[in-house]
N, C-alpha and C positions, 0 to 999 in steps of 0.2 A: 787112241780115240775110240769111243764106244761105237758099236755098230748102229747105223741109222735104220730105224724101223719104218720110217715114212717112205713110201715108194716114190721114186723119181722117174719122170718120163722126159724124153727129148723128141724134138721134131726136126732132126737133121735132114730128113727127106722132103721137108716143105709141104707136108700133107695138110689139107684143109681141115680134116677131122681125124681124131684118134680115139678108138674105143678102148676103154680100160675097165678093170674090175674094181677100182678103188673110188671112194667118194672123197677122201682126203689124200692129197699127194702134193708133190712139188714138180713144177715145170722148170726145166733148165734151158729151154729154147733148143738151140743146136748143141751138139757135143762141144766140149772145150777144145780149142780156145775161143770158139765162136758163140759160147753160151751167153745168155742174159742173166741178170740176178736170179738166183734160185728162189722162186716165189711159191709160197704155200697157198694152195687152193683148196677150198672146202665147198663141195656141191650142196651141202645141207640136205634139204628135202627135195632138191631138184635132181635131175638126171643128166645135166650137162652144164658146162661152164666154159667160158672163153678166157684164155690167158691174157691179162692186160698188157703184157710185153710183146708177145709174138703173134697174138690173135688166133692161136690154135684152138679149135673147138674140141674139148674133151667130152666124150659121151660115156656114161656108165652103162656097162653091159654085163648083166648077171650071168651070162653063159660063159664068160671068160674066167680062167683060173687066175690066181694071184700072180701078178707080173706078166701076164699074157696081154698082148695088144693086137689090135687090127687097125692099120697094117702091122705086120709082125716086126719085131726087133726095135720097138720104140721105148722099151724099158731101159733106163739109164743105170748102169752099175759103176760104182766108184772103183777105180783101180787101186790095188794095194800099193802103199808107198814104198 
């Protein structure tokens, strides 16, 4: 399987808001096996978006590096098979 270049984020901690560096990404909800369908979200010209499945508010933050989140550790990484 090809490497996925779209960043994925999870909200296993139940945070109301997660700051991220990406405008286009996928939300997985909580980590598997408690995840929801992996939904592609695009902020477009906005700087925030709410996931329609888990209601997490994602906020774009230009001060964050790629893959960095606030709160920390909300970037989702696929495990090797």
